[in-house]
C-alpha atoms as one frame of an Amber mdcrd trajectory, in Angstrom:
protein
  64.778 -17.785 -30.076  62.740 -20.619 -28.638  63.110 -23.125 -31.426  66.868
 -23.986 -31.685  67.383 -27.659 -32.164  70.785 -29.156 -31.903  71.541 -32.654
 -33.081  75.244 -32.712 -32.254  76.239 -35.982 -30.703  78.750 -34.636 -28.139
  78.081 -31.106 -26.635  77.806 -30.021 -22.966  74.961 -27.650 -23.965  72.826
 -30.226 -25.778  70.059 -31.955 -23.814  67.712 -34.045 -25.988  68.320 -31.841
 -29.046  67.687 -28.678 -26.897  70.495 -26.062 -26.548  70.978 -24.918 -22.993
  73.826 -22.452 -23.666  71.730 -19.278 -23.639  73.922 -17.572 -26.112  75.513
 -19.265 -29.173  77.918 -17.837 -31.667  77.646 -18.871 -35.292  80.767 -17.946
 -37.348  81.143 -16.688 -40.857  81.279 -20.199 -42.203  78.122 -21.043 -40.081
  80.084 -23.120 -37.603  78.845 -23.223 -33.945  81.576 -21.645 -31.915  79.816
 -22.468 -28.627  80.081 -26.216 -28.725  81.878 -27.621 -25.749  82.748 -31.311
 -26.064  81.545 -33.405 -23.108  84.095 -35.122 -20.950  83.396 -38.789 -21.765
  82.203 -38.050 -25.276  78.924 -39.407 -26.884  78.387 -41.961 -24.190  78.338
 -39.131 -21.500  75.859 -37.402 -23.767  73.512 -40.362 -23.545  73.785 -40.547
 -19.799  73.106 -36.756 -19.561  70.047 -37.108 -21.579  68.721 -40.003 -19.413
  69.260 -38.048 -16.290  67.467 -34.975 -17.780  64.431 -36.855 -18.877  62.168
 -35.596 -16.016  63.288 -32.003 -16.398  63.072 -31.741 -20.162  59.886 -29.657
 -20.451  61.753 -26.783 -18.802  64.738 -27.188 -21.120  62.544 -27.186 -24.215
  61.298 -23.653 -23.543  64.726 -22.091 -22.915  65.432 -18.902 -25.007  68.694
 -18.949 -26.888  70.255 -15.820 -28.223  72.014 -16.519 -31.629  74.858 -14.195
 -32.444  75.687 -14.771 -36.152  78.461 -13.655 -38.414  77.429 -15.897 -41.383
  76.270 -14.531 -44.717  72.624 -15.571 -44.396  69.240 -14.152 -45.090  68.330
 -14.579 -41.446  71.311 -12.420 -40.250  70.059  -9.040 -39.160  72.851  -6.941
 -37.658  74.752 -10.087 -36.540  71.675 -11.567 -34.767  69.759 -14.485 -36.206
  66.187 -13.552 -37.049  64.954 -16.957 -37.988  61.879 -18.449 -36.078  63.734
 -21.668 -35.683  67.175 -23.195 -36.600  68.895 -26.545 -36.395  72.435 -26.926
 -35.511  74.101 -30.362 -36.562  77.252 -32.176 -36.911  79.059 -32.241 -40.199
  82.191 -34.199 -41.040  84.535 -31.641 -39.385  82.504 -29.386 -37.157  79.040
 -28.407 -35.862  77.161 -25.900 -38.119  73.918 -24.003 -38.498  71.978 -26.294
 -40.939  69.314 -23.572 -41.366  71.655 -21.143 -43.043  70.409 -19.748 -46.287
  72.923 -17.826 -48.356  71.732 -14.514 -49.797  71.228 -14.639 -53.571  73.288
 -12.118 -55.550
């Protein structure tokens, strides 16, 4: 998947809303299990994004494999089949905001 956008404010893999993890794991409740908090928190996130400004075009085209355990219309054999997804912070964790539950 080329269009994974991550808006988490404190993750080692997030560079200007682009995920650099390569593989992410989305749990049954749609939480991102791959998030690694940056040492230095959100302030360190801002510095990392400033440093990567010149290299951002290469990061924007990184492919990310999304392994998914969530009940979702895009989950095909535990792999996300959506063309694009957004991962964002919630009150207690970081979740796939693009999850669409299957209708019964």
